[in-house]
N, C-alpha and C positions, 0 to 999 in steps of 0.2 A: 644036211643043209636046211631042211625044214625047221629044225630046232633053232639053228642060227638065225634064220629069217624071222622066226617068232621072237627071238631075243632082241633082234634089232628093233622090231616094231614096239616091243614092250619097253625096252631100255631107253630108246631115243625119241619116242613119240609120247606126248602127254595128253591125257584125257581131260576134257572140259569139266569144270566144276561149276557150282551155282554162283559163286561169288564174282562180282565185277566191281573193281575199285574205280574211283574217279581219276581224273588226270593229275599229274604232278602239281604240287603247290606252285602257284604263280602262273599256271598255264591258262590260256584262253581258248576254250574248245570251240568258240564261235569263229576263230580266225585260223586255227591250226588243226589239222587232222592228226590224231594220235593212234597208237597201236590198237586200242580197243574200239575206235570209231571209224578209221579210214575205210572207205569203200573198196571192195575188190573190183579191179578192172581187168580187162583182157585185151591182148594184142596178138594178132595172128602173124606168125613168121613161117612162111611156107605152109606146111600142113599142121603146124603146131600152134595151139593157142596158149600163150603164157599168161598165167594169172599173176597179178601184181597189185601192190598198194603203195601209195605215195604219202609220206608223212612229212610234216614241216611246211614252211611257207617261203623259204629263201629260194631265190632263182640262181644261186651260185652253182658251181659244179656239184652234181648230186653224189651221194654216197650210196653205192649199190652193195647190199649185204648178201653174201653168198652162203647158203645154208650148209650145216653139217649133215653127216650121215643120218638118214632116217627122219629128217625134219621137214616141216612145211613152214609157212609164214608165221603161224601162231606158236611155234616152238622157240621163238626168240624171247628173251627176257625183256618185258616192257620197260624196265628200269634203264635198259640200254637204248632201245629203239626210241623211247620218248625223250630220254636225256639228249641223245644225239640230234633229235628232230627240233630241239629248242634253238639250235644254231645252224642246222644244215637240212637240206632236202634229203630225206632218206627213202630209198626204194627197197621194199621187200618184194620177193617174188618166189615162185615155185619153179624148180628146175624142170626141164622137159620130162613129162610123164609123172611128175611127183605132185602130191597134193591136188590142187585144182587145175593144174596145167595138163593139157592133153598130150598125146603122143606116147612114145616108149622111151624110158630112161636109158641112155647109153651105158654100156658096161665098161667104159674106160674114161679116164679123166680128160684126155685131149678132146674127145667128142663132146663131153659135157661142156668144156670150155668154149668150143665152137658155138654151141647152142646159146650160152650166156652172152657171147659177143654178138651174135645175131639179134638177140633180144634187146641188148643195149642200143645197137645201131637202129633197130626198128623204132625205138622210142625217140630217135633223132639226136642222140648224144654223140659227140665226137670226142669227148673227154669226160672221164668219170673217176671218182675215187672208189676203191674197192675195200670191203671189209670181209675177210674170209675166216670162218670158224671151222676148224677140223678139216673135213673133206672140202668144205668151202675154201679153205686155205690152199688146198692142193689145186683146186680149180683156178683160184686167183693167181697162184704162181704160174700156172700154165698160160694164163691170159697175158700176164706182164712179160713173159718170155716170147710169146708168139704174136702179140698185138701191143707192143710197147707204147705206141703213140696214143693208144686209147686210154691209158692209165696215167692219172696225175699223181696220186699217192696211194700207198697200199698199207692196210692194217691186217696183220695176221695174228690169230690167237688159237691155241690148242692145236697146232699144226706142225708140220715138218717137211723137209725136202723129199724128193723122190728117194725111195729106199730108206725111209726113216727108220732109225733104230727102234726096235720094240714093236713096230706097227704090225708086223706079221703075227703077233700074238693076240690080235684083236678078236678072232673067233672064240678063243678060250675065255676071254674076258666077258664077251657077250653071253656065252653059254652059262657062265656062272650066275647070270641074273635070271635064269629060266624060272626059278621057283620064288622069286621075289615079287612084291607088289610093284605097281608102276612107280610109286614114289621112292621105294627102296632101291629099285633098279636105277632110277635117275641119280640118287645119292651115291650109289655104288660106283657108277661109271664116271660121274663128274666131280666128286668131292672126296676129301680125305676122310679118315676114320675118326678124326678128332671131333669133340663135341662142338667146338666153335665152327668148324667147316660144315658139319652136318646141320647145325641149326641155320646157318646161312643158306645152305642148300634147300632146306624146307621152306624158307622164305622165298627163295627163287622159284621153287615149284609152285607155290601159291600164286606168285605174281604172273606166272606163265598161263594161269587159268583165267586171267583178266577178261579176255574177250569171250563172250557167250553168244553174241549175235553175229550171224554170218561167219561162223568159225570155219577155218579151212578144213579141207578134206584130209583124212589120213592117207598115208602112202599105201599103194597096192603091193601085193606080193611081188609083182614083176619089178616095180621100182625099188623095193627093198633089196631084192636079190641083185639087181643090176648095180645098185650103189655099193653094196658090200663087195661085189666082184671088182668094181672099179678101184675101191680102196685097197684091196689086197694086191691088185696089179701094181698100184703105186708103191706098195711096200716091197716090191721086188728090188733087190740090190741094184743100184745104178751109180757107178763110180764117178760119173761126170756131173752129178746133181749140183754140187756146190760150185763147180767151175761155171756152170750155166748161170747160177744165181749171182756170181761175181760180175756178170755183165749188166745187171740191173742198175739203172742210173737214177731211178726215182727214189724219193724218200720212203722208207719203210719203217713202220712201227710194229714191233713184235712183243706180244704179251703172253706169258706162259706161266702155268702153275708149277711150282717147284716139285710137286709130287704127281705130275700128270702121268697117268698110266698108259693110255692108248698111244700117246706121242710124248715120250719122256723128254724132259727139259733139255737134255743134251742136244736134241735136234734144233731147238730154238737158239741155243748158244752157238752152234756151228753156223746156222744161217746168219746170225748177227755178225759173226766174225768174217763172213765172206761177202755179204752184200755191202757195197761201199758206203752207202748212206743209210745205214740201219741203226735203230735204237732198240734196245731190249729192256723190257720190264719183267722181272721174275717175282711172282707173288708167293709169299711164304704160306705154308700150311694150306695150299690150294692144289686142286687137281685139274682135270681136263676142262672144267667149266670155270676156270679162275676168273675170267672176265665177268661172269655172272656173279660170282661170289663177291668180287670187289667192284661191283657195278659203278658205284659213285666215283671211285678213283679212276677206273678205266674210262668212263665217259669224259671226265675232266682231261685226262691225258690225251684221249682221242680228239677232243674238240681243239685243244691247244695245237696238236699235231696237224690237224686238217686246216685250221684257220690261221696259222702262223705265217 
């Protein structure tokens, strides 16, 4: 288990580098907070202090981004967060016990979802859009099933339903990164072996290092262990998963890599076939981090979906 925990931290967390790029072309940093400049704020919910940042300037329904396994606020690709913030208010945050948030990370998805719901309501929102990546997609599905009135629209990427096919093999995948560098681990888990995908992954890796001031804290061993435990519990076969998703009434956008290894594309296909108002995008020659690899297209699709 210690080796697996180490693999999670190495493969899914990214170390800061010296480079910091400016905002996207056409951005006005005086008016809008972006990924590399937004201040870290805190809100107390019970005994937990959630760390969060707000990007963008619109007062419309906010887009709350729910992080994947082993990640904090600074592990999102700024090409996505900044792109979405051009047209939407974007909220990044750390799960309970993760990154700069206090408390202990729950060892199951339902309790994680309860914490996210409590955080959203503490901010005063009665309706939000959710974007869940990987484990964040598991949490977002749980929220839309248990708190449907809270969710306006849902975006899922690199994820699958309860009992996702292939998800139980995650420990072996993570262990295979034990002797790789952080960058190679990132490429191994999130991208394909093709030169095009790897080169795109290297650019993503560089972008994720953008923020060098007030960078978020890494996950603790407790949080990494709890998150991995929660994901493996989600991987347990659950025959009613798709039947439950068939009750979802909100519009859902699903984006998946054709060669996603942690959550194979068949999971996204099945979700899109059972959720009544779902649309599926499958990116060719793309793995688990397909949304990052195709950031420009993904942002365009997400903005059209959210603002239509």
